[in-house]
C-alpha positions as a Python dict, from the first residue, in 0.01 Angstrom:
ca = {
    (1, 'M'): (0, 0, 0),
    (2, 'H'): (29, 223, 309),
    (3, 'R'): (410, 210, 312),
    (4, 'A'): (428, 312, -53),
    (5, 'H'): (203, 607, 25),
    (6, 'L'): (403, 716, 331),
    (7, 'N'): (724, 680, 131),
    (8, 'K'): (613, 973, -84),
    (9, 'D'): (689, 1199, 214),
    (10, 'P'): (1069, 1260, 208),
    (11, 'R'): (1092, 1298, 588),
    (12, 'F'): (891, 986, 661),
    (13, 'R'): (1093, 794, 404),
    (14, 'K'): (1400, 834, 630),
    (15, 'I'): (1255, 631, 916),
    (16, 'L'): (1044, 365, 742),
    (17, 'P'): (1323, 123, 638),
    (18, 'D'): (1418, 63, 1003),
    (19, 'L'): (1062, -2, 1121),
    (20, 'E'): (877, -332, 1117),
    (21, 'E'): (561, -329, 904),
    (22, 'I'): (241, -246, 1094),
    (23, 'V'): (-65, -469, 1067),
    (24, 'L'): (-390, -335, 1215),
    (25, 'D'): (-587, -567, 1442),
    (26, 'T'): (-944, -554, 1571),
    (27, 'Q'): (-1077, -669, 1909),
    (28, 'N'): (-1419, -740, 2052),
    (29, 'K'): (-1571, -623, 2383),
    (30, 'V'): (-1506, -258, 2308),
    (31, 'Y'): (-1640, -153, 2651),
    (32, 'L'): (-1363, -355, 2816),
    (33, 'R'): (-1094, -197, 2595),
    (34, 'I'): (-1220, 149, 2701),
    (35, 'C'): (-1207, 45, 3067),
    (36, 'R'): (-851, -76, 3020),
    (37, 'S'): (-755, 249, 2847),
    (38, 'I'): (-898, 452, 3136),
    (39, 'L'): (-710, 234, 3382),
    (40, 'S'): (-376, 280, 3203),
    (41, 'Q'): (-389, 660, 3179),
    (42, 'Q'): (-97, 834, 3352),
    (43, 'L'): (55, 500, 3451),
    (44, 'S'): (361, 319, 3323),
    (45, 'V'): (296, 22, 3094),
    (46, 'H'): (417, -217, 3364),
    (47, 'V'): (194, -76, 3639),
    (48, 'A'): (-107, -70, 3405),
    (49, 'R'): (-55, -437, 3319),
    (50, 'V'): (-31, -534, 3684),
    (51, 'L'): (-353, -348, 3768),
    (52, 'Y'): (-539, -499, 3471),
    (53, 'A'): (-428, -848, 3578),
    (54, 'R'): (-564, -776, 3927),
    (55, 'F'): (-887, -653, 3770),
    (56, 'L'): (-930, -973, 3566),
    (57, 'A'): (-846, -1178, 3877),
    (58, 'L'): (-1168, -1045, 4032),
    (59, 'F'): (-1349, -1244, 3761),
    (60, 'N'): (-1139, -1562, 3775),
    (61, 'S'): (-905, -1415, 3510),
    (62, 'K'): (-1184, -1411, 3251),
    (63, 'E'): (-1305, -1103, 3066),
    (64, 'P'): (-1610, -975, 3257),
    (65, 'S'): (-1945, -871, 3114),
    (66, 'L'): (-2085, -521, 3150),
    (67, 'R'): (-2312, -633, 3433),
    (68, 'Q'): (-2033, -814, 3617),
    (69, 'I'): (-1828, -493, 3622),
    (70, 'L'): (-2126, -286, 3737),
    (71, 'E'): (-2199, -536, 4014),
    (72, 'T'): (-1842, -493, 4144),
    (73, 'P'): (-1851, -225, 4417),
    (74, 'L'): (-1631, 80, 4369),
    (75, 'E'): (-1459, -9, 4697),
    (76, 'I'): (-1345, -342, 4551),
    (77, 'L'): (-1199, -170, 4245),
    (78, 'Q'): (-1019, 76, 4470),
    (79, 'S'): (-886, -208, 4684),
    (80, 'I'): (-689, -347, 4386),
    (81, 'G'): (-534, -10, 4302),
    (82, 'F'): (-791, 185, 4099),
    (83, 'S'): (-826, 549, 4197),
    (84, 'R'): (-1172, 660, 4309),
    (85, 'A'): (-1215, 856, 3983),
    (86, 'K'): (-1112, 566, 3759),
    (87, 'S'): (-1343, 330, 3946),
    (88, 'V'): (-1634, 567, 3879),
    (89, 'Y'): (-1535, 613, 3513),
    (90, 'V'): (-1524, 237, 3454),
    (91, 'H'): (-1879, 211, 3592),
    (92, 'N'): (-1981, 509, 3375),
    (93, 'V'): (-1862, 325, 3064),
    (94, 'C'): (-2060, 12, 3147),
    (95, 'D'): (-2373, 211, 3240),
    (96, 'F'): (-2356, 402, 2911),
    (97, 'F'): (-2314, 86, 2700),
    (98, 'L'): (-2609, -84, 2869),
    (99, 'E'): (-2842, 217, 2867),
    (100, 'N'): (-2773, 294, 2501),
    (101, 'K'): (-2764, -71, 2393),
    (102, 'I'): (-2422, -21, 2232),
    (103, 'T'): (-2280, -333, 2070),
    (104, 'D'): (-1947, -405, 1904),
    (105, 'K'): (-2133, -451, 1575),
    (106, 'K'): (-2286, -104, 1601),
    (107, 'L'): (-1949, 60, 1671),
    (108, 'F'): (-1774, -125, 1388),
    (109, 'E'): (-2038, 5, 1148),
    (110, 'M'): (-2008, 371, 1256),
    (111, 'A'): (-1779, 633, 1102),
    (112, 'D'): (-1478, 751, 1306),
    (113, 'E'): (-1626, 1088, 1408),
    (114, 'E'): (-1958, 923, 1495),
    (115, 'V'): (-1777, 690, 1735),
    (116, 'I'): (-1592, 987, 1887),
    (117, 'D'): (-1912, 1191, 1925),
    (118, 'L'): (-2092, 896, 2087),
    (119, 'L'): (-1829, 774, 2331),
    (120, 'T'): (-1704, 1112, 2449),
    (121, 'Q'): (-2048, 1161, 2603),
    (122, 'I'): (-1927, 926, 2878),
    (123, 'K'): (-1781, 1114, 3174),
    (124, 'G'): (-1416, 1015, 3200),
    (125, 'V'): (-1377, 934, 2830),
    (126, 'G'): (-1206, 1199, 2619),
    (127, 'R'): (-1121, 1222, 2251),
    (128, 'W'): (-773, 1071, 2297),
    (129, 'T'): (-918, 762, 2466),
    (130, 'V'): (-1164, 708, 2180),
    (131, 'E'): (-888, 761, 1922),
    (132, 'M'): (-693, 480, 2091),
    (133, 'I'): (-1004, 261, 2060),
    (134, 'L'): (-1036, 351, 1691),
    (135, 'I'): (-672, 261, 1632),
    (136, 'F'): (-619, -47, 1850),
    (137, 'T'): (-968, -197, 1883),
    (138, 'L'): (-1168, -98, 1575),
    (139, 'G'): (-866, -109, 1342),
    (140, 'R'): (-938, 219, 1164),
    (141, 'E'): (-677, 326, 908),
    (142, 'D'): (-697, 705, 911),
    (143, 'V'): (-677, 830, 1271),
    (144, 'F'): (-416, 1085, 1380),
    (145, 'P'): (-416, 1142, 1759),
    (146, 'V'): (-268, 1492, 1747),
    (147, 'D'): (-299, 1540, 2124),
    (148, 'D'): (-86, 1235, 2202),
    (149, 'L'): (240, 1360, 2357),
    (150, 'V'): (463, 1096, 2196),
    (151, 'I'): (312, 1158, 1852),
    (152, 'R'): (357, 1533, 1894),
    (153, 'N'): (719, 1502, 2003),
    (154, 'A'): (803, 1254, 1729),
    (155, 'T'): (651, 1474, 1457),
    (156, 'I'): (821, 1786, 1594),
    (157, 'Q'): (1154, 1604, 1592),
    (158, 'L'): (1113, 1446, 1248),
    (159, 'Y'): (1004, 1769, 1081),
    (160, 'N'): (1226, 1998, 1289),
    (161, 'I'): (931, 2216, 1392),
    (162, 'K'): (1015, 2531, 1590),
    (163, 'E'): (660, 2659, 1652),
    (164, 'T'): (592, 2724, 2022),
    (165, 'D'): (235, 2859, 2013),
    (166, 'K'): (17, 2561, 2110),
    (167, 'K'): (-271, 2639, 1875),
    (168, 'K'): (-45, 2706, 1576),
    (169, 'L'): (159, 2396, 1655),
    (170, 'K'): (-152, 2178, 1653),
    (171, 'E'): (-260, 2328, 1320),
    (172, 'K'): (86, 2262, 1176),
    (173, 'L'): (86, 1900, 1294),
    (174, 'L'): (-260, 1840, 1147),
    (175, 'K'): (-149, 1998, 820),
    (176, 'I'): (152, 1766, 805),
    (177, 'S'): (-68, 1465, 883),
    (178, 'E'): (-284, 1541, 579),
    (179, 'R'): (5, 1416, 364),
    (180, 'W'): (-42, 1071, 515),
    (181, 'A'): (-418, 1039, 463),
    (182, 'P'): (-587, 794, 423),
    (183, 'Y'): (-325, 602, 623),
    (184, 'R'): (-270, 829, 922),
    (185, 'T'): (-314, 545, 1171),
    (186, 'Y'): (-15, 368, 1021),
    (187, 'A'): (185, 692, 1033),
    (188, 'A'): (98, 732, 1402),
    (189, 'R'): (194, 373, 1480),
    (190, 'Y'): (527, 415, 1300),
    (191, 'L'): (595, 739, 1487),
    (192, 'W'): (532, 562, 1820),
    (193, 'M'): (761, 279, 1716),
    (194, 'W'): (1029, 520, 1593),
    (195, 'K'): (1016, 725, 1915),
    (196, 'D'): (1042, 409, 2125),
    (197, 'G'): (1359, 330, 1934),
    (198, 'G'): (1511, 665, 2020),
    (199, 'G'): (1440, 862, 1701),
    (200, 'L'): (1708, 995, 1468),
}
C-alpha cells in the first residue's frame, strides 16, 4: 500500500526498486528508548552501541526500570562514558515519566502531536528525539523529521533543490513531504536507506 502511494511521485519512483521494503515495528519501555536516543546523539552508531551495552551492564545486562535508573548516581553514568548533560537528561526522562504516570499504553493511544507536546516538556528532549520515538518505537506511519540532517540532504539531492535560505528550504521540504502523506514515515525510512547506499 505505502509503496504504491510513494510510486506516484516520479522522483521517489526512481529509488524505490533498489530498496528493501520497510516494515514498521513497535517497542515497549518507551522511557528506555528515549534514554537510548539521548545517549546516541552526536555519536557514531558504533560508539553509541558500546555505551548502551555498558549502560545495560550496570543492570546485569537487563533493561532497567525507571526507578533503577534514577537510583543510579550521575557519577556512575559518567564513569561509563555518559557526559554530565546526558546523565542529567536520562534522569530527567525517568523523573518525568514517574511524576506524570506515563505508561506505554498511554503513549500508544495519543496522537503524534500530543506525544511531541508531552515529551518535549522534558529538558534534554527535543522534537527530533520524539520524532525518532514515533517512528522507531511507536510505529507511526506519517512522521517526517524535517530537521534530520540525513533526511534533508537526501531530499535535496533527490529533488535537486537549490534553495539556500534555511526557512524557505524547510518550507519546501515540508511541501514535498505532503505528497507522501499518510506514509511519510516510510518515505523517511527509504530516504535514510537510500542515503546510506550512496544515493544516485
